[in-house]
RODO-2510 file (C-alpha; in nm, 4 decimals, decimal comma):
residues 444
     n   res          X          Y          Z
     1     m   -12,5387     6,6866     3,8282
     2     d   -12,6203     6,4644     4,1268
     3     i   -12,3018     6,5046     4,3292
     4     e   -12,4184     6,2750     4,6075
     5     g   -12,4853     6,0015     4,3525
     6     f   -12,1420     6,0613     4,1973
     7     v   -11,9653     6,0201     4,5313
     8     k   -12,1645     5,7112     4,6336
     9     r   -12,0968     5,5375     4,3024
    10     n   -11,7257     5,5960     4,3470
    11     l   -11,7303     5,4768     4,7086
    12     r   -11,9074     5,1561     4,6049
    13     r   -11,6344     5,1009     4,3449
    14     g   -11,3747     5,1269     4,6212
    15     r   -11,2003     5,4404     4,4973
    16     d   -10,9668     5,6277     4,7285
    17     d   -11,1101     5,9312     4,9131
    18     t   -10,8425     6,1605     4,7731
    19     a   -10,9222     6,0631     4,4139
    20     i   -11,2951     6,1052     4,4707
    21     i   -11,2462     6,4524     4,6208
    22     a   -11,0198     6,5573     4,3334
    23     d   -11,2740     6,4517     4,0683
    24     l   -11,5615     6,6023     4,2643
    25     r   -11,3856     6,9369     4,2933
    26     t   -11,3310     6,9450     3,9169
    27     r   -11,6960     6,8685     3,8405
    28     i   -11,8307     7,1220     4,0869
    29     k   -11,5959     7,3871     3,9490
    30     e   -11,7303     7,3263     3,5963
    31     i   -12,0815     7,4220     3,7057
    32     k   -11,9903     7,6716     3,9798
    33     p   -11,6827     7,8479     3,8372
    34     d   -11,6992     8,1328     4,0898
    35     i   -11,6879     7,9140     4,3999
    36     s   -11,3909     7,9935     4,6265
    37     t   -11,1215     7,7358     4,6924
    38     e   -11,2070     7,7308     5,0626
    39     a   -11,5781     7,6760     4,9976
    40     l   -11,5035     7,4128     4,7342
    41     n   -11,2836     7,2136     4,9718
    42     r   -11,5267     7,2386     5,2617
    43     f   -11,8256     7,1414     5,0471
    44     s   -11,6533     6,8447     4,8768
    45     e   -11,5366     6,7003     5,2083
    46     a   -11,8853     6,7396     5,3601
    47     v   -12,0448     6,5567     5,0686
    48     l   -11,7994     6,2687     5,1080
    49     e   -11,8650     6,2520     5,4821
    50     e   -12,2447     6,2426     5,4397
    51     a   -12,2269     5,9840     5,1603
    52     k   -12,0188     5,7495     5,3761
    53     r   -12,2624     5,7763     5,6675
    54     t   -12,5718     5,6962     5,4622
    55     l   -12,4013     5,4084     5,2805
    56     a   -12,3251     5,2565     5,6211
    57     v   -12,6931     5,2373     5,7237
    58     k   -12,7837     4,8953     5,8582
    59     d   -13,1230     4,7778     5,9766
    60     d   -13,2373     4,4229     6,0522
    61     d   -13,5999     4,5146     5,9756
    62     e   -13,4930     4,6694     5,6432
    63     l   -13,7157     4,9710     5,7002
    64     l   -13,4213     5,2056     5,6424
    65     v   -13,2536     5,0012     5,3697
    66     p   -13,3493     5,0955     5,0114
    67     n   -13,5353     4,8298     4,8157
    68     e   -13,3455     4,7713     4,4900
    69     s   -13,4479     4,5550     4,1951
    70     g   -13,1259     4,5776     3,9952
    71     v   -13,3266     4,7218     3,7046
    72     h   -13,2716     5,0828     3,6038
    73     m   -13,5572     5,3172     3,5182
    74     g   -13,4304     5,3925     3,1690
    75     e   -13,3543     5,0366     3,0646
    76     f   -13,7028     4,9242     3,1698
    77     g   -13,8629     5,2198     2,9942
    78     v   -14,0283     5,3708     3,3016
    79     g   -14,1629     5,7118     3,2063
    80     s   -14,1269     5,6291     2,8379
    81     r   -14,4926     5,5341     2,7941
    82     g   -14,4471     5,1853     2,6624
    83     a   -14,4669     4,8252     2,7791
    84     g   -14,2238     4,8696     3,0710
    85     d   -14,3940     5,1851     3,1920
    86     f   -14,7402     5,0273     3,1773
    87     y   -14,6125     4,7215     3,3635
    88     v   -14,4684     4,9304     3,6478
    89     h   -14,7957     5,1208     3,6849
    90     q   -14,9801     4,7897     3,6953
    91     k   -14,7507     4,6738     3,9774
    92     i   -14,8010     5,0030     4,1631
    93     g   -15,1742     4,9319     4,1647
    94     e   -15,1033     4,5806     4,2885
    95     l   -14,8827     4,7112     4,5687
    96     i   -15,1376     4,9683     4,6834
    97     g   -15,4129     4,7093     4,6725
    98     a   -15,7825     4,7654     4,7368
    99     t   -15,8379     5,1126     4,8779
   100     g   -16,2119     5,1547     4,9061
   101     a   -16,1961     5,4402     4,6545
   102     v   -16,4436     5,4519     4,3670
   103     v   -16,1502     5,4590     4,1225
   104     d   -15,7916     5,3889     4,2268
   105     s   -15,4635     5,2842     4,0657
   106     s   -15,5921     4,9378     3,9774
   107     a   -15,8196     5,0948     3,7132
   108     l   -15,5179     5,2121     3,5084
   109     s   -15,6754     5,5579     3,5070
   110     d   -15,4849     5,8864     3,5288
   111     s   -15,7210     6,0083     3,8032
   112     g   -15,8529     5,8708     4,1297
   113     v   -16,2071     5,9124     4,2587
   114     v   -16,3631     5,9084     4,6041
   115     k   -16,7230     5,9739     4,7005
   116     v   -16,8036     6,2326     4,9645
   117     q   -17,1719     6,2385     5,0572
   118     d   -17,3472     6,2583     4,7183
   119     k   -17,0565     6,3964     4,5136
   120     f   -16,7631     6,2322     4,3389
   121     i   -16,4273     6,4004     4,4035
   122     v   -16,1741     6,3470     4,1251
   123     v   -15,8025     6,4027     4,1959
   124     t   -15,5127     6,3870     3,9526
   125     v   -15,1514     6,4970     3,9224
   126     d   -14,9300     6,5233     3,6120
   127     g   -14,5559     6,5686     3,5869
   128     m   -14,4188     6,8275     3,3458
   129     h   -14,2372     6,7045     3,0364
   130     s   -13,8746     6,6520     3,1398
   131     r   -13,7322     6,7946     2,8161
   132     l   -13,9115     7,1265     2,8678
   133     s   -13,6839     7,2192     3,1580
   134     d   -13,5325     7,4987     2,9482
   135     f   -13,8795     7,6184     2,8451
   136     p   -14,0595     7,6733     3,1777
   137     f   -14,3573     7,8644     3,0350
   138     l   -14,4342     7,5833     2,7894
   139     a   -14,3793     7,3278     3,0638
   140     g   -14,6282     7,5052     3,2893
   141     f   -14,8880     7,5517     3,0170
   142     h   -14,8848     7,1916     2,8997
   143     v   -14,8728     7,0241     3,2405
   144     a   -15,1619     7,2393     3,3649
   145     r   -15,3654     7,1501     3,0589
   146     a   -15,2806     6,7824     3,1085
   147     a   -15,4035     6,7864     3,4684
   148     l   -15,7343     6,9447     3,3696
   149     r   -15,7717     6,6922     3,0862
   150     d   -15,7449     6,4052     3,3308
   151     v   -16,0224     6,5501     3,5458
   152     y   -16,2511     6,6295     3,2532
   153     v   -16,2326     6,2812     3,0995
   154     m   -16,3795     6,1391     3,4202
   155     g   -16,6868     6,3511     3,3499
   156     a   -16,5957     6,5928     3,6296
   157     t   -16,5756     6,9710     3,6377
   158     p   -16,2337     7,0971     3,7581
   159     v   -16,2555     7,3379     4,0509
   160     a   -15,8921     7,3935     4,1534
   161     m   -15,5284     7,3338     4,0577
   162     f   -15,2074     7,3072     4,2614
   163     s   -14,8439     7,2999     4,1543
   164     d   -14,5044     7,1764     4,2681
   165     i   -14,1873     7,3195     4,1145
   166     h   -13,8331     7,1924     4,1746
   167     i   -13,5306     7,3698     4,0275
   168     a   -13,1700     7,2654     4,0801
   169     d   -12,9309     7,4789     4,2838
   170     d   -12,7941     7,6850     3,9931
   171     g   -13,1269     7,7415     3,8191
   172     d   -13,2446     8,0967     3,7637
   173     v   -13,5235     8,2087     3,9975
   174     g   -13,6981     8,3559     3,6923
   175     k   -13,7869     8,0006     3,5885
   176     i   -14,0347     7,9850     3,8760
   177     f   -14,2293     8,2842     3,7519
   178     d   -14,2179     8,1765     3,3879
   179     h   -14,3520     7,8346     3,4851
   180     i   -14,6298     7,9803     3,7000
   181     a   -14,7216     8,2141     3,4142
   182     g   -14,7721     7,9124     3,1881
   183     i   -14,9970     7,7446     3,4438
   184     s   -15,1847     8,0693     3,5007
   185     a   -15,2479     8,1095     3,1278
   186     v   -15,4449     7,7835     3,1348
   187     s   -15,6125     7,8908     3,4583
   188     d   -15,7222     8,2179     3,3012
   189     a   -15,8537     8,0455     2,9883
   190     t   -16,0582     7,7893     3,1809
   191     g   -16,1565     7,9730     3,4977
   192     v   -16,0001     7,7017     3,7160
   193     p   -15,7928     7,8741     3,9884
   194     l   -15,4380     7,7795     4,0837
   195     i   -15,4742     7,7917     4,4609
   196     t   -15,1616     7,6451     4,6227
   197     g   -14,8277     7,4772     4,5614
   198     s   -14,4687     7,4227     4,6620
   199     t   -14,1316     7,5461     4,5341
   200     l   -13,8103     7,3615     4,6222
   201     r   -13,4623     7,2858     4,4953
   202     i   -13,4028     6,9468     4,3332
   203     g   -13,1969     6,7503     4,5842
   204     g   -13,1222     7,0595     4,7911
   205     d   -12,7466     7,1219     4,7954
   206     m   -12,6709     6,7819     4,6421
   207     v   -12,7860     6,8510     4,2845
   208     i   -12,6062     7,1272     4,0969
   209     g   -12,6968     7,2647     3,7562
   210     d   -13,0165     7,4293     3,6346
   211     r   -13,2486     7,1366     3,5610
   212     m   -13,6157     7,1906     3,6461
   213     t   -13,9002     6,9501     3,7128
   214     g   -14,2393     6,9647     3,8746
   215     c   -14,6059     6,8805     3,8496
   216     v   -14,9548     7,0241     3,8460
   217     g   -15,2500     6,8604     4,0119
   218     a   -15,6202     6,9240     3,9795
   219     v   -15,9361     6,8498     4,1733
   220     g   -16,2812     6,8118     4,0190
   221     i   -16,6390     6,7416     4,1250
   222     a   -16,9010     6,5280     3,9498
   223     d   -17,2461     6,3838     4,0062
   224     e   -17,1555     6,0814     3,7916
   225     i   -16,8200     5,9648     3,6579
   226     v   -16,6945     5,8043     3,3385
   227     t   -16,4193     5,5402     3,3574
   228     r   -16,2142     5,3480     3,1034
   229     a   -16,4019     5,0297     3,1882
   230     g   -16,7275     5,1255     3,0154
   231     a   -16,6639     5,0369     2,6489
   232     r   -16,9159     4,7889     2,5064
   233     a   -16,9391     4,5876     2,1872
   234     g   -17,1259     4,7907     1,9260
   235     d   -16,9952     5,1256     2,0501
   236     v   -16,8461     5,3837     1,8169
   237     i   -16,5020     5,5416     1,8774
   238     l   -16,4711     5,9142     1,8052
   239     m   -16,1656     6,1407     1,8213
   240     t   -16,1265     6,5180     1,8199
   241     e   -15,8551     6,7003     1,6294
   242     g   -15,5180     6,6919     1,8039
   243     a   -15,2122     6,9135     1,7814
   244     g   -15,0245     6,7648     2,0759
   245     g   -14,8920     6,9173     2,3941
   246     g   -14,5649     6,8727     2,5803
   247     t   -14,4482     6,5823     2,3654
   248     i   -14,5146     6,7543     2,0326
   249     s   -14,3618     7,0791     2,1652
   250     t   -14,0506     6,8834     2,2599
   251     t   -14,0425     6,7145     1,9198
   252     a   -14,0628     7,0508     1,7468
   253     l   -13,8039     7,2237     1,9674
   254     y   -13,5393     6,9534     1,9490
   255     n   -13,5838     6,9038     1,5761
   256     g   -13,5687     7,2775     1,5015
   257     e   -13,9356     7,3056     1,3977
   258     y   -14,0099     7,6010     1,6268
   259     e   -14,3267     7,7246     1,4555
   260     v   -14,5010     7,3924     1,5178
   261     v   -14,4842     7,4601     1,8932
   262     k   -14,7441     7,7343     1,8499
   263     e   -14,9915     7,4816     1,7090
   264     t   -14,9990     7,3143     2,0517
   265     l   -15,0969     7,6290     2,2437
   266     n   -15,4720     7,5860     2,2617
   267     v   -15,7380     7,4608     2,5034
   268     k   -15,9655     7,2894     2,2501
   269     f   -15,9635     6,9621     2,4429
   270     l   -16,0840     7,1343     2,7591
   271     v   -16,3501     7,3306     2,5711
   272     a   -16,4818     7,0103     2,4110
   273     c   -16,5086     6,8289     2,7451
   274     k   -16,6757     7,1230     2,9160
   275     a   -16,9281     7,1452     2,6317
   276     l   -17,0193     6,7757     2,6650
   277     i   -17,0685     6,8122     3,0406
   278     e   -17,2813     7,1248     3,0057
   279     a   -17,4912     6,9573     2,7328
   280     g   -17,5707     6,6715     2,9707
   281     l   -17,4219     6,4052     2,7422
   282     v   -17,1537     6,2680     2,9697
   283     d   -17,3828     6,0306     3,1593
   284     r   -17,4589     5,8555     2,8270
   285     i   -17,0926     5,8313     2,7143
   286     h   -16,9211     5,5015     2,7966
   287     v   -16,5551     5,6129     2,7879
   288     m   -16,3697     5,9442     2,7597
   289     t   -15,9920     5,9593     2,7548
   290     d   -15,7052     6,1692     2,6258
   291     v   -15,4716     6,0321     2,3595
   292     t   -15,1519     6,0737     2,5586
   293     n   -14,9571     5,7942     2,7283
   294     g   -14,7762     5,6132     2,4503
   295     g   -15,0194     5,7560     2,1962
   296     i   -15,3325     5,5831     2,0806
   297     r   -15,1423     5,2525     2,0801
   298     g   -15,1156     5,2629     2,4594
   299     d   -15,4650     5,3972     2,5209
   300     a   -15,6214     5,1286     2,3009
   301     q   -15,4640     4,8448     2,4950
   302     e   -15,5511     4,9904     2,8358
   303     i   -15,9170     5,0513     2,7457
   304     a   -15,9521     4,7089     2,5849
   305     k   -15,8047     4,5433     2,8931
   306     v   -16,0179     4,7113     3,1597
   307     s   -16,3355     4,6993     2,9459
   308     a   -16,2789     4,3380     2,8295
   309     v   -16,3543     4,4195     2,4645
   310     k   -16,1714     4,4602     2,1337
   311     l   -16,1098     4,8067     1,9868
   312     v   -16,0782     4,8353     1,6082
   313     f   -15,9307     5,1542     1,4590
   314     h   -15,9031     5,2824     1,1004
   315     e   -15,5609     5,4360     1,0389
   316     e   -15,6636     5,6830     0,7665
   317     r   -15,9418     5,8220     0,9882
   318     i   -15,7030     5,8765     1,2797
   319     r   -15,4506     6,0477     1,0534
   320     a   -15,7179     6,2886     0,9278
   321     m   -15,7754     6,4125     1,2852
   322     v   -15,4125     6,5143     1,3467
   323     n   -15,3143     6,8782     1,2969
   324     p   -15,1619     6,9050     0,9437
   325     a   -14,8472     7,0870     1,0591
   326     v   -14,7933     6,8261     1,3299
   327     i   -14,8436     6,5194     1,1103
   328     e   -14,6156     6,6654     0,8417
   329     m   -14,3401     6,7232     1,0986
   330     l   -14,3722     6,3726     1,2440
   331     e   -14,3573     6,2110     0,9023
   332     r   -14,0602     6,4259     0,8041
   333     y   -13,8582     6,2710     1,0868
   334     g   -13,9980     5,9189     1,0596
   335     i   -14,1876     5,9399     1,3907
   336     d   -14,4811     5,7031     1,4352
   337     y   -14,7714     5,9366     1,5120
   338     l   -14,9721     5,6490     1,6600
   339     g   -14,7172     5,6156     1,9398
   340     v   -14,6954     5,9748     2,0626
   341     s   -14,9270     6,1955     2,2651
   342     l   -15,1638     6,3820     2,0328
   343     d   -15,3772     6,5399     2,3077
   344     s   -15,6957     6,4444     2,1264
   345     l   -16,0174     6,3582     2,3088
   346     l   -16,1234     5,9980     2,2543
   347     v   -16,4942     5,9268     2,3092
   348     i   -16,6529     5,5822     2,3071
   349     c   -17,0305     5,5866     2,2995
   350     p   -17,3441     5,4163     2,1641
   351     e   -17,4027     5,4739     1,7945
   352     g   -17,7202     5,6688     1,8696
   353     l   -17,5260     5,9350     2,0566
   354     v   -17,2721     6,0119     1,7821
   355     k   -17,4777     6,2822     1,6097
   356     d   -17,5437     6,4736     1,9334
   357     i   -17,1770     6,4632     2,0360
   358     k   -17,0649     6,5918     1,6975
   359     q   -17,3125     6,8785     1,7074
   360     v   -17,2065     6,9919     2,0537
   361     i   -16,8326     6,9831     1,9781
   362     n   -16,8587     7,1217     1,6229
   363     a   -17,0504     7,4194     1,7662
   364     h   -16,7217     7,5263     1,9283
   365     d   -16,5355     7,5029     1,5979
   366     i   -16,3621     7,1807     1,6993
   367     r   -16,3386     6,8856     1,4602
   368     i   -16,4452     6,5365     1,5689
   369     d   -16,5106     6,2200     1,3681
   370     e   -16,5509     5,8432     1,3952
   371     i   -16,2211     5,6524     1,3901
   372     g   -16,3285     5,3018     1,4888
   373     v   -16,5666     5,0616     1,6595
   374     v   -16,5803     4,8337     1,9605
   375     e   -16,6257     4,4597     1,9111
   376     a   -16,6494     4,1530     2,1302
   377     g   -16,3078     4,0051     2,1981
   378     e   -15,9860     4,1385     2,3441
   379     g   -15,6950     4,3656     2,2552
   380     a   -15,6880     4,6170     1,9729
   381     e   -15,6532     4,6069     1,5949
   382     l   -15,5616     4,8670     1,3346
   383     v   -15,7120     4,8594     0,9865
   384     v   -15,4618     4,9721     0,7211
   385     d   -15,5567     4,9514     0,3515
   386     g   -15,8487     4,7268     0,4416
   387     k   -15,6359     4,4749     0,6335
   388     r   -15,6439     4,4249     1,0083
   389     a   -15,3232     4,4075     1,2105
   390     d   -15,2443     4,3751     1,5804
   391     f   -15,2262     4,7176     1,7426
   392     r   -15,0171     4,7408     2,0572
   393     p   -14,7581     4,9717     2,2163
   394     k   -14,3873     4,9290     2,1555
   395     f   -14,1415     4,8945     2,4419
   396     r   -14,1144     5,2746     2,4465
   397     e   -14,3264     5,5469     2,2925
   398     s   -14,2248     5,6641     1,9457
   399     a   -13,8739     5,8094     1,9459
   400     y   -13,9518     6,1762     1,8832
   401     t   -13,6159     6,3497     1,9452
   402     p   -13,2649     6,2707     1,8192
   403     v   -13,1663     6,1445     2,1648
   404     k   -13,4689     5,9144     2,1863
   405     q   -13,3937     5,7825     1,8384
   406     a   -13,0405     5,7043     1,9519
   407     v   -13,1777     5,5123     2,2527
   408     g   -13,4322     5,3235     2,0406
   409     e   -13,7870     5,1942     2,0869
   410     y   -13,7390     4,8196     2,1146
   411     i   -13,5952     4,5549     2,3463
   412     r   -13,5471     4,1801     2,3053
   413     g   -13,8311     3,9829     2,4621
   414     e   -13,6035     3,7713     2,6800
   415     e   -13,4373     4,0808     2,8254
   416     f   -13,7751     4,2286     2,9115
   417     e   -13,8899     3,9080     3,0801
   418     t   -13,5719     3,8921     3,2903
   419     m   -13,6245     4,2496     3,4081
   420     r   -13,9935     4,1863     3,4747
   421     r   -13,9039     3,9043     3,7124
   422     k   -13,6646     4,1330     3,9001
   423     v   -13,9323     4,4026     3,9210
   424     d   -14,1784     4,1461     4,0591
   425     i   -13,9309     4,0550     4,3336
   426     a   -13,8885     4,4233     4,4233
   427     v   -14,2659     4,4601     4,4548
   428     e   -14,2818     4,1632     4,6924
   429     k   -14,0044     4,3170     4,9032
   430     a   -14,1978     4,6429     4,9201
   431     k   -14,5087     4,4566     5,0314
   432     r   -14,3136     4,2919     5,3130
   433     k   -14,1751     4,6268     5,4239
   434     r   -14,5255     4,7732     5,4308
   435     e   -14,6541     4,4759     5,6331
   436     r   -14,3702     4,5217     5,8810
   437     m   -14,4684     4,8885     5,9210
   438     r   -14,8321     4,7923     5,9711
   439     t   -14,7232     4,5677     6,2588
   440     i   -14,5276     4,8516     6,4168
   441     l   -14,8223     5,0914     6,3815
   442     c   -15,0736     4,8250     6,4879
   443     v   -15,2749     4,8751     6,1689
   444     r   -15,5210     4,5939     6,0988
***
C-alpha cells in the first residue's frame, strides 16, 4: 500500500486531518499488526506532515511541479503492450529526440546501440513481470532471459548483466536471494556474468506490504548490428518454437495450470541466436526480434512501420510453432495466443538464406519454420483459411489472467483519441521543462 499516496489523495479531497489519521492508522495496522501504538501514532503524523509539505510546493519555472496529463497509466494501457503502450513509447522517443546513437528510442527497438571505435555496444533493460512478485525465482529467470534476448536480436553477443531489485517494506529478505538465484540460473546457462546491481525498498518507508519489482539489464558487443528496419519485399518470415516466459508463467499460475510453468524454463531462444551469430549468418539476416510485446500482433505492426513494408502471416503456421501444452492452455481459457508473448525468435531474411538458418537452428534440436512473407505495402495481414484480414494489436495485450479479463482488452475509439490528445499536451509540457533546464545549465 502506498501510504503517502493515500494521505495525499485524502488531503486533495479536503478531508479533516483527524479523519485521515484515523483511517491511516487502521490501514497500517492491517499490514503491520505488531506495530506499537506509540510508533503507529508517530509514524502516521509524520506521513501527514510530509504529505502536506510536498503538496504545497510552488515554483514559477515549474521545474519542481509534477507534469500531469490527467490520464492514468492503467486506463491508457501503459505497460499492457497494446495501442496505448506503443503510443507512449513513440512519444518517449519524440521527447528524447535525436541522440547521435546508432539506434535509440525512435527506432521502436528494445535495445539502444552506440559505436565505440570499431565496435557496436548494445544496451538494454527489461522490467520483471509485475504479477511474478510472489514468485521471485521465476521473475528473476524470465527477466534475465528477456534482457539477453534483446541483446541477441541486435546481432550482438551479451557480455554482462546487471540487476535492480525493489521490495516493499514488509517483504521478506529471502525474496532478494530467490530472485538473484533465478537470474544466476540464466547466467550459468549462458556464460554471461551478472556483475553488479542495486537492492532497495519500494518507496522507502512510504510503501508497506510485500510487493516486489525490479529489472535486469544487459550489455552486448557486435561488429555489425541487425535492426527492425531491415525487412524487404520478397523476404521470408521464420519463427522458432515458443513456450513463453513471464507472461505464460503468469497465465499458468493464476489459472491454476502449474505444470505449464515448467515448459517456459528453457534457454532455447538464446541458444538459437548464439548459433546464428557463431555460424556467421547474422550479417545476412534482415531482421531478428523476439515475439514479446503484445505478441506477434504488436511485433508485426512495429516492424512493418519502421521497415515501410507489409508483413503477411499464415495463422496455422504460427500456431504449429507454439508449445502444445501452452497453446492448449491458452485455448482452454479463450486467450488469443497471437496477442501474448510467446518468446519465439522471429527471423526475416532473403529466401536464399532460409535453408542455412534452419540447418543451424535444427542442429540444436530447436524447431523453426516459415510463417509468412514480406510484401510491398504497409501494415500487416493475417491469412486465416485462405482469406486475408487486417492484423493489428488490440488496445491491450490478450487478457491472460482472470483480473485482466475483468479489465478487458478494448476501449472506444473516441475515448482513446481524447486521452491521446491529453498525452500529447503532457509531452509538450515536458519538452518545455527540459528546454528551461537547458537554459539554466547553458546547454546548447
